[in-house]
KEPA-143739 format. One record per residue: residue number from 1; residue in three letters; x, y, z of N, C-alpha, C in turn. Coordinates in steps of 0.05 Angstrom, whole numbers, plus 5000, padded with zeros to 4 digits. Example, Ala and Ser with C-alpha at 12.3 -4.5 7.8 and 13.67 -1.06 7.14 Angstrom:
KEPA-143739
KEDO vexpa vexgu  nc1  nc2  nc3 cac1 cac2 cac3  cc1  cc2  cc3
KEDO     1   ala 5264 4886 5156 5246 4910 5156 5264 4934 5156
KEDO     2   ser 5257 4955 5142 5273 4979 5143 5258 5001 5157
This chain:
KEPA-143739
KEDO vexpa vexgu  nc1  nc2  nc3 cac1 cac2 cac3  cc1  cc2  cc3
KEDO     1   met 8497 5109 4844 8504 5132 4829 8491 5158 4841
KEDO     2   asp 8508 5177 4851 8498 5200 4865 8485 5220 4846
KEDO     3   val 8470 5239 4856 8455 5257 4841 8471 5274 4821
KEDO     4   ala 8494 5284 4830 8511 5300 4812 8520 5284 4787
KEDO     5   leu 8528 5257 4791 8536 5241 4770 8512 5235 4752
KEDO     6   leu 8489 5230 4763 8465 5223 4748 8458 5248 4730
KEDO     7   leu 8460 5273 4741 8454 5297 4725 8475 5300 4702
KEDO     8   glu 8500 5295 4709 8521 5297 4687 8515 5277 4664
KEDO     9   tyr 8508 5252 4670 8503 5233 4650 8476 5240 4634
KEDO    10   ser 8457 5250 4649 8432 5256 4637 8435 5279 4618
KEDO    11   trp 8451 5299 4626 8456 5322 4608 8469 5315 4583
KEDO    12   val 8489 5299 4584 8504 5288 4561 8487 5272 4544
KEDO    13   leu 8471 5255 4555 8451 5238 4540 8432 5256 4523
KEDO    14   leu 8421 5277 4536 8404 5295 4523 8417 5309 4501
KEDO    15   val 8441 5318 4505 8458 5331 4482 8462 5311 4458
KEDO    16   leu 8467 5286 4466 8471 5266 4445 8447 5261 4429
KEDO    17   ile 8424 5258 4443 8398 5254 4429 8392 5277 4411
KEDO    18   ala 8395 5301 4421 8388 5325 4405 8406 5326 4381
KEDO    19   leu 8431 5321 4385 8452 5321 4362 8444 5300 4342
KEDO    20   glu 8438 5275 4352 8430 5254 4333 8405 5261 4319
KEDO    21   gly 8386 5274 4332 8362 5282 4318 8366 5301 4295
KEDO    22   val 8382 5321 4300 8389 5342 4279 8403 5329 4256
KEDO    23   leu 8425 5312 4262 8439 5301 4242 8426 5277 4228
KEDO    24   ser 8406 5265 4241 8392 5244 4229 8369 5254 4211
KEDO    25   ala 8358 5278 4216 8335 5286 4201 8340 5286 4170
KEDO    26   asp 8361 5301 4162 8367 5303 4135 8374 5275 4123
KEDO    27   asn 8388 5258 4139 8395 5232 4130 8371 5215 4124
KEDO    28   ala 8351 5217 4142 8325 5203 4139 8310 5209 4114
KEDO    29   leu 8310 5234 4107 8297 5242 4082 8313 5230 4056
KEDO    30   val 8338 5229 4059 8353 5216 4037 8345 5187 4035
KEDO    31   leu 8343 5173 4056 8337 5145 4057 8307 5141 4045
KEDO    32   ala 8289 5159 4052 8262 5158 4043 8262 5160 4012
KEDO    33   ile 8277 5178 4002 8279 5180 3971 8291 5155 3960
KEDO    34   met 8311 5142 3972 8324 5118 3962 8303 5096 3960
KEDO    35   val 8283 5094 3976 8265 5071 3976 8237 5079 3963
KEDO    36   lys 8235 5105 3955 8208 5115 3945 8197 5101 3922
KEDO    37   his 8215 5090 3905 8206 5076 3880 8194 5048 3886
KEDO    38   leu 8198 5037 3909 8188 5011 3917 8158 5012 3924
KEDO    39   pro 8144 4990 3921 8117 4988 3930 8117 4994 3962
KEDO    40   glu 8093 5003 3972 8093 5012 3999 8102 4991 4019
KEDO    41   glu 8093 4965 4015 8100 4944 4034 8131 4939 4032
KEDO    42   glu 8143 4938 4008 8171 4934 4005 8187 4957 4015
KEDO    43   arg 8177 4981 4012 8188 5005 4022 8193 5003 4052
KEDO    44   lys 8173 4995 4067 8176 4992 4095 8195 4970 4103
KEDO    45   lys 8195 4950 4088 8214 4926 4093 8243 4936 4089
KEDO    46   ala 8248 4948 4067 8274 4959 4059 8286 4977 4081
KEDO    47   leu 8268 4995 4092 8278 5013 4113 8282 4997 4139
KEDO    48   leu 8264 4977 4144 8268 4961 4167 8294 4945 4168
KEDO    49   tyr 8298 4930 4145 8323 4915 4143 8348 4932 4142
KEDO    50   gly 8347 4955 4129 8369 4972 4129 8376 4981 4157
KEDO    51   leu 8355 4989 4172 8359 5000 4199 8368 4978 4219
KEDO    52   ala 8358 4953 4215 8366 4931 4231 8396 4925 4227
KEDO    53   gly 8406 4927 4202 8434 4924 4197 8450 4945 4208
KEDO    54   ala 8440 4969 4207 8454 4993 4218 8457 4990 4250
KEDO    55   phe 8437 4979 4262 8439 4974 4290 8461 4955 4297
KEDO    56   val 8463 4932 4282 8484 4914 4287 8510 4926 4284
KEDO    57   phe 8513 4943 4261 8537 4957 4255 8546 4975 4277
KEDO    58   arg 8526 4991 4287 8532 5010 4309 8543 4997 4334
KEDO    59   phe 8529 4974 4341 8536 4960 4366 8566 4948 4363
KEDO    60   ala 8570 4936 4341 8595 4924 4334 8618 4945 4334
KEDO    61   ser 8611 4969 4321 8631 4989 4319 8637 5002 4346
KEDO    62   leu 8617 5006 4362 8620 5017 4388 8635 4999 4406
KEDO    63   phe 8630 4972 4405 8645 4954 4420 8676 4954 4412
KEDO    64   leu 8680 4956 4386 8709 4958 4376 8722 4983 4386
KEDO    65   ile 8707 5006 4382 8718 5032 4390 8725 5034 4420
KEDO    66   ser 8707 5019 4435 8711 5021 4464 8738 5008 4473
KEDO    67   phe 8749 4990 4456 8775 4979 4463 8799 4994 4451
KEDO    68   leu 8791 5012 4432 8814 5027 4419 8813 5056 4427
KEDO    69   val 8792 5065 4443 8790 5093 4448 8811 5106 4464
KEDO    70   asp 8827 5091 4479 8849 5101 4497 8874 5102 4481
KEDO    71   val 8875 5093 4457 8900 5096 4440 8900 5125 4428
KEDO    72   trp 8920 5139 4436 8920 5166 4429 8920 5170 4397
KEDO    73   gln 8934 5152 4382 8933 5155 4354 8905 5152 4343
KEDO    74   ile 8889 5135 4353 8861 5133 4345 8845 5156 4351
KEDO    75   gln 8851 5168 4377 8837 5192 4385 8844 5214 4366
KEDO    76   ala 8869 5217 4358 8878 5238 4339 8865 5236 4312
KEDO    77   ile 8862 5211 4301 8849 5207 4276 8819 5215 4279
KEDO    78   gly 8807 5207 4301 8779 5214 4306 8775 5245 4308
KEDO    79   ala 8793 5258 4322 8791 5286 4326 8794 5300 4297
KEDO    80   leu 8813 5292 4282 8817 5305 4256 8792 5299 4239
KEDO    81   tyr 8781 5276 4239 8759 5269 4223 8735 5285 4230
KEDO    82   leu 8729 5289 4258 8707 5305 4265 8709 5334 4256
KEDO    83   leu 8733 5345 4259 8739 5372 4250 8736 5374 4221
KEDO    84   phe 8745 5353 4206 8742 5354 4176 8713 5354 4166
KEDO    85   ile 8697 5336 4178 8670 5337 4168 8654 5362 4176
KEDO    86   ala 8661 5374 4199 8647 5398 4208 8655 5422 4189
KEDO    87   leu 8681 5425 4185 8690 5446 4167 8680 5442 4138
KEDO    88   asn 8683 5416 4129 8674 5411 4102 8645 5418 4096
KEDO    89   his 8629 5410 4116 8599 5415 4113 8595 5445 4113
KEDO    90   leu 8607 5460 4130 8603 5489 4134 8614 5503 4108
KEDO    91   phe 8636 5493 4098 8648 5506 4074 8630 5502 4050
KEDO    92   arg 8620 5477 4046 8603 5471 4024 8576 5485 4025
KEDO    93   lys 8566 5487 4050 8539 5499 4053 8540 5530 4051
KEDO    94   his 8561 5543 4063 8561 5571 4066 8579 5586 4044
KEDO    95   val 8597 5570 4032 8615 5582 4013 8612 5571 3984
KEDO    96   val 8614 5545 3982 8612 5533 3955 8582 5533 3946
KEDO    97   asn 8564 5527 3962 8537 5525 3954 8519 5540 3973
KEDO    98   lys 8520 5565 3974 8508 5583 3993 8477 5578 3996
KEDO    99   his 8465 5573 3973 8437 5569 3973 8429 5540 3971
KEDO   100   gly 8448 5521 3976 8442 5493 3976 8428 5484 4000
KEDO   101   gly 8419 5459 3999 8404 5448 4022 8399 5418 4017
KEDO   102   pro 8381 5405 4034 8376 5377 4031 8367 5370 4003
KEDO   103   asp 8351 5388 3990 8341 5380 3964 8360 5373 3942
KEDO   104   lys 8384 5387 3944 8404 5379 3923 8414 5352 3929
KEDO   105   lys 8419 5345 3954 8429 5319 3961 8407 5298 3953
KEDO   106   leu 8383 5304 3955 8363 5285 3949 8361 5279 3919
KEDO   107   lys 8368 5298 3904 8366 5295 3872 8387 5274 3865
KEDO   108   lys 8408 5270 3881 8428 5251 3874 8418 5222 3878
KEDO   109   glu 8397 5219 3892 8387 5192 3900 8363 5185 3885
KEDO   110   arg 8364 5188 3857 8342 5183 3840 8344 5156 3828
KEDO   111   lys 8366 5142 3827 8369 5117 3813 8351 5095 3826
KEDO   112   lys 8337 5081 3809 8319 5060 3819 8332 5033 3817
KEDO   113   gly 8321 5014 3832 8332 4987 3831 8312 4968 3844
KEDO   114   gly 8317 4943 3846 8301 4922 3858 8302 4925 3889
KEDO   115   phe 8287 4907 3901 8285 4907 3930 8311 4904 3944
KEDO   116   trp 8325 4882 3939 8350 4876 3954 8374 4896 3948
KEDO   117   pro 8375 4905 3922 8396 4926 3915 8389 4951 3931
KEDO   118   thr 8364 4957 3935 8355 4982 3951 8362 4977 3980
KEDO   119   val 8357 4953 3989 8364 4948 4018 8394 4951 4023
KEDO   120   ile 8410 4941 4004 8440 4944 4006 8448 4975 4006
KEDO   121   lys 8434 4990 3988 8440 5018 3988 8433 5033 4015
KEDO   122   val 8410 5025 4025 8400 5036 4049 8421 5028 4072
KEDO   123   glu 8430 5004 4072 8448 4993 4091 8474 5010 4091
KEDO   124   leu 8485 5013 4068 8510 5028 4065 8506 5057 4071
KEDO   125   ala 8483 5068 4066 8479 5096 4074 8477 5098 4104
KEDO   126   asp 8463 5080 4117 8462 5079 4146 8488 5078 4159
KEDO   127   ile 8505 5060 4148 8533 5057 4160 8548 5083 4156
KEDO   128   ala 8546 5096 4133 8561 5120 4129 8550 5142 4149
KEDO   129   phe 8524 5144 4153 8515 5164 4172 8523 5157 4199
KEDO   130   ala 8526 5131 4206 8533 5124 4234 8559 5132 4242
KEDO   131   val 8579 5132 4223 8608 5136 4230 8611 5162 4246
KEDO   132   asp 8600 5183 4235 8603 5210 4247 8591 5213 4274
KEDO   133   ser 8568 5202 4277 8554 5205 4303 8567 5188 4325
KEDO   134   ile 8577 5164 4317 8591 5147 4336 8616 5160 4348
KEDO   135   leu 8632 5171 4328 8657 5185 4339 8650 5209 4355
KEDO   136   ala 8630 5224 4348 8622 5247 4364 8612 5238 4392
KEDO   137   ala 8596 5218 4392 8585 5208 4417 8606 5197 4437
KEDO   138   val 8626 5181 4423 8648 5171 4443 8664 5194 4452
KEDO   139   ala 8671 5213 4436 8686 5236 4445 8673 5250 4466
KEDO   140   leu 8646 5253 4466 8631 5268 4488 8632 5250 4513
KEDO   141   ala 8626 5225 4511 8625 5207 4532 8650 5204 4548
KEDO   142   met 8673 5206 4534 8699 5202 4546 8704 5223 4570
KEDO   143   ala 8691 5245 4568 8695 5266 4589 8677 5262 4613
KEDO   144   leu 8658 5243 4612 8641 5237 4635 8658 5224 4658
KEDO   145   thr 8649 5230 4683 8662 5217 4705 8655 5188 4706
KEDO   146   pro 8674 5170 4709 8669 5141 4710 8649 5135 4732
KEDO   147   thr 8634 5115 4729 8613 5107 4749 8625 5087 4768
KEDO   148   gly 8646 5073 4760 8659 5053 4776 8643 5026 4776
KEDO   149   leu 8625 5023 4757 8608 4998 4755 8621 4978 4738
KEDO   150   gly 8644 4984 4726 8658 4964 4708 8665 4978 4683
KEDO   151   thr 8678 4965 4665 8687 4975 4641 8681 4957 4615
KEDO   152   val 8678 4970 4594 8676 4956 4568 8697 4966 4551
KEDO   153   gly 8719 4949 4548 8743 4960 4536 8755 4981 4552
KEDO   154   ser 8761 5005 4540 8771 5028 4555 8750 5046 4566
KEDO   155   leu 8724 5040 4559 8701 5058 4567 8689 5047 4594
KEDO   156   asp 8682 5066 4611 8667 5058 4633 8639 5047 4624
KEDO   157   val 8627 5032 4639 8601 5019 4632 8579 5042 4628
KEDO   158   gly 8581 5062 4646 8563 5084 4643 8568 5100 4615
KEDO   159   gln 8592 5105 4610 8599 5119 4585 8590 5102 4562
KEDO   160   phe 8596 5077 4562 8587 5059 4540 8557 5060 4537
KEDO   161   ala 8542 5059 4559 8513 5058 4559 8503 5085 4546
KEDO   162   val 8515 5107 4554 8505 5134 4543 8509 5133 4513
KEDO   163   val 8531 5124 4502 8537 5124 4474 8517 5105 4460
KEDO   164   phe 8513 5082 4471 8496 5061 4460 8467 5072 4459
KEDO   165   ile 8456 5084 4480 8430 5094 4482 8426 5118 4461
KEDO   166   gly 8447 5134 4461 8444 5156 4441 8443 5147 4413
KEDO   167   gly 8460 5126 4407 8459 5116 4380 8433 5102 4373
KEDO   168   leu 8422 5087 4391 8396 5073 4388 8374 5094 4383
KEDO   169   val 8373 5115 4400 8353 5136 4397 8357 5150 4369
KEDO   170   gly 8382 5153 4360 8386 5163 4334 8374 5149 4312
KEDO   171   leu 8376 5121 4314 8365 5105 4293 8334 5106 4295
KEDO   172   leu 8323 5108 4319 8294 5111 4320 8283 5137 4309
KEDO   173   ile 8299 5157 4315 8292 5185 4304 8293 5183 4273
KEDO   174   met 8316 5170 4262 8317 5168 4233 8293 5155 4221
KEDO   175   arg 8282 5136 4236 8259 5120 4224 8232 5132 4230
KEDO   176   phe 8228 5142 4254 8201 5149 4263 8196 5179 4268
KEDO   177   ala 8217 5194 4274 8212 5222 4282 8224 5242 4263
KEDO   178   ala 8234 5231 4239 8249 5247 4220 8232 5270 4211
KEDO   179   thr 8206 5265 4205 8191 5287 4196 8189 5313 4214
KEDO   180   lys 8186 5308 4239 8187 5331 4258 8213 5346 4258
KEDO   181   phe 8236 5330 4257 8261 5342 4257 8267 5358 4231
KEDO   182   val 8259 5347 4209 8263 5360 4183 8246 5387 4181
KEDO   183   val 8221 5385 4192 8205 5410 4193 8219 5431 4211
KEDO   184   leu 8229 5421 4236 8243 5440 4252 8267 5453 4239
KEDO   185   leu 8282 5437 4222 8305 5448 4208 8295 5468 4187
KEDO   186   glu 8271 5464 4175 8260 5482 4157 8254 5509 4170
KEDO   187   lys 8244 5506 4195 8237 5531 4209 8259 5545 4220
KEDO   188   arg 8280 5529 4231 8305 5540 4241 8329 5529 4227
KEDO   189   pro 8334 5535 4203 8356 5524 4185 8383 5526 4200
KEDO   190   gly 8386 5545 4216 8412 5549 4231 8420 5526 4248
KEDO   191   leu 8399 5511 4255 8406 5488 4274 8423 5467 4261
KEDO   192   glu 8421 5464 4235 8438 5445 4220 8467 5453 4221
KEDO   193   ser 8472 5479 4216 8500 5488 4218 8509 5486 4247
KEDO   194   ala 8491 5493 4267 8498 5491 4294 8506 5462 4301
KEDO   195   ala 8492 5442 4291 8498 5413 4296 8527 5407 4287
KEDO   196   phe 8534 5416 4263 8560 5409 4252 8583 5426 4267
KEDO   197   ile 8575 5450 4276 8594 5465 4293 8598 5451 4319
KEDO   198   ile 8578 5440 4329 8581 5422 4354 8598 5398 4350
KEDO   199   val 8595 5384 4326 8612 5362 4318 8643 5371 4318
KEDO   200   gly 8647 5396 4307 8674 5406 4306 8684 5413 4334
KEDO   201   trp 8667 5424 4351 8674 5430 4378 8682 5405 4394
KEDO   202   val 8666 5384 4389 8673 5357 4400 8699 5348 4391
KEDO   203   gly 8705 5353 4367 8731 5347 4355 8753 5362 4370
KEDO   204   val 8749 5387 4376 8767 5403 4392 8770 5390 4419
KEDO   205   lys 8750 5381 4432 8753 5367 4458 8770 5344 4456
KEDO   206   leu 8765 5328 4434 8782 5305 4430 8811 5311 4427
KEDO   207   val 8817 5334 4413 8844 5344 4411 8857 5350 4437
KEDO   208   val 8840 5362 4455 8850 5367 4482 8857 5342 4497
KEDO   209   thr 8840 5321 4493 8844 5295 4505 8868 5283 4494
KEDO   210   val 8875 5284 4470 8900 5274 4457 8924 5288 4468
KEDO   211   leu 8923 5315 4470 8946 5329 4482 8951 5324 4511
KEDO   212   ala 8929 5313 4524 8934 5307 4552 8942 5277 4556
KEDO   213   his 8943 5262 4536 8950 5235 4537 8977 5231 4550
KEDO   214   pro 8980 5213 4569 9007 5210 4583 9030 5206 4564
KEDO   215   glu 9027 5193 4540 9049 5190 4522 9057 5215 4509
KEDO   216   leu 9040 5235 4507 9047 5261 4496 9051 5281 4518
KEDO   217   ala 9032 5283 4536 9035 5302 4561 9041 5331 4551
KEDO   218   val 9027 5340 4531 9032 5368 4522 9017 5385 4542
KEDO   219   ile 8993 5377 4552 8980 5390 4574 8977 5372 4598
KEDO   220   asp 8969 5382 4619 8966 5366 4643 8943 5344 4638
KEDO   221   ser 8950 5319 4647 8933 5296 4641 8906 5298 4655
KEDO   222   his 8903 5315 4675 8879 5319 4691 8860 5339 4679
KEDO   223   phe 8871 5355 4660 8856 5378 4650 8830 5371 4636
KEDO   224   pro 8830 5351 4618 8804 5343 4604 8783 5335 4624
KEDO   225   his 8789 5327 4648 8770 5318 4667 8764 5340 4688
KEDO   226   ser 8777 5362 4686 8775 5384 4707 8747 5397 4705
KEDO   227   thr 8737 5406 4727 8711 5420 4727 8711 5444 4709
KEDO   228   gly 8733 5460 4711 8734 5485 4694 8732 5479 4665
KEDO   229   trp 8745 5458 4656 8744 5452 4626 8717 5442 4618
KEDO   230   lys 8704 5427 4635 8677 5416 4630 8657 5439 4629
KEDO   231   ile 8659 5458 4647 8641 5481 4648 8644 5497 4624
KEDO   232   phe 8669 5501 4616 8675 5517 4592 8664 5503 4567
KEDO   233   phe 8670 5478 4565 8662 5462 4542 8632 5463 4538
KEDO   234   tyr 8616 5456 4559 8588 5455 4556 8574 5483 4554
KEDO   235   ser 8588 5504 4565 8578 5530 4562 8580 5538 4533
KEDO   236   val 8602 5532 4520 8606 5539 4492 8584 5522 4474
KEDO   237   leu 8582 5498 4483 8560 5480 4467 8532 5493 4470
KEDO   238   val 8525 5502 4494 8498 5514 4496 8497 5541 4480
KEDO   239   ile 8519 5555 4479 8519 5582 4465 8515 5574 4434
KEDO   240   ile 8529 5553 4424 8526 5545 4395 8497 5539 4389
KEDO   241   val 8482 5522 4407 8454 5515 4402 8436 5540 4403
KEDO   242   leu 8441 5559 4423 8424 5582 4424 8429 5600 4400
KEDO   243   ala 8454 5602 4391 8460 5618 4368 8446 5606 4343
KEDO   244   gly 8449 5579 4341 8436 5567 4318 8405 5571 4316
KEDO   245   trp 8392 5572 4340 8365 5576 4342 8357 5605 4336
KEDO   246   phe 8368 5623 4351 8360 5651 4350 8371 5667 4325
KEDO   247   leu 8392 5657 4314 8404 5671 4290 8392 5661 4264
KEDO   248   ser 8374 5639 4265 8363 5628 4242 8342 5647 4231
KEDO   249   lys 8341 5649 4205 8321 5664 4191 8298 5647 4186
KEDO   250   glu 8276 5651 4202 8254 5633 4201 8239 5636 4175
KEDO   251   lys 8232 5613 4163 8219 5613 4138 8189 5617 4141
KEDO   252   ser 8176 5625 4119 8147 5632 4120 8131 5605 4124
KEDO   253   thr 8108 5608 4135 8090 5585 4141 8085 5569 4116
KEDO   254   glu 8081 5583 4093 8075 5569 4068 8098 5550 4059
KEDO   255   glu 8123 5562 4063 8146 5545 4056 8150 5520 4073
KEDO   256   val 8144 5524 4099 8145 5502 4118 8125 5482 4112
KEDO   257   glu 8099 5490 4107 8077 5470 4101 8082 5457 4076
KEDO   258   glu 8095 5469 4055 8101 5456 4030 8122 5435 4034
KEDO   259   lys 8142 5441 4050 8163 5422 4057 8151 5397 4074
KEDO   260   lys 8134 5403 4092 8121 5384 4109 8106 5364 4091
KEDO   261   lys 8092 5375 4072 8076 5358 4053 8093 5339 4037
KEDO   262   gln 8117 5351 4027 8136 5334 4013 8148 5313 4030
KEDO   263   ile 8154 5319 4053 8166 5299 4073 8147 5276 4079
KEDO   264   lys 8122 5281 4082 8101 5262 4089 8096 5242 4065
KEDO   265   glu 8099 5255 4041 8097 5238 4016 8120 5218 4012
KEDO   266   asn 8143 5228 4022 8167 5211 4019 8171 5189 4040
KEDO   267   leu 8162 5196 4065 8167 5177 4087 8144 5157 4091
């Protein structure tokens, strides 16, 4: 693998890890609330079992998607879904519930139950959280230059590895680094919206891929892999991240410390 290709893959992997981190932070806090009623030892086991099941689901889903990813109908459904979750989140956050945040979502997770019912709830929540990130990751990886090392379904081995590593890191973040990411979101709340805008932007990229599919040929089939489109796509992505960071209204130290204390009590 030459240096240019290695840099391209490294860049996309970093983007995926950052995206997974931001999207997983809020999800991790929800999972923490779901197991909070259990004794400490059972709480750890419930999270461990739930995340182990999520790992199996992610790998199985990724393996399945890798065989279907070149079907333009599947790509179209994935693109519409990514655009929907991005627009839906932004609409609910900034229009329907302007002052809403993670706390309102947490209040919905107050129902208590035994150990195994809780594990099942954690499992289902992990699976629900995984769907969005898997689709976004696959859509990003599809634009990477193939390594020529082989294929897994319709994905190049390198593309498959990037998505797999990104998903694995996302699970680790959800379990071990959630506190830091939630505190970061408290300091820079605009990053959460930026993450969902990125998801929508990835949906747009998938739309471009669909339109360039040989069976549709609405645009040139080489366009999604062209240097110009890649530069434009990643430039917009960087602008979204920078805007999310610098346009965030930073909260006071007291608010952040209070939130940090709450998170440590839950996780």
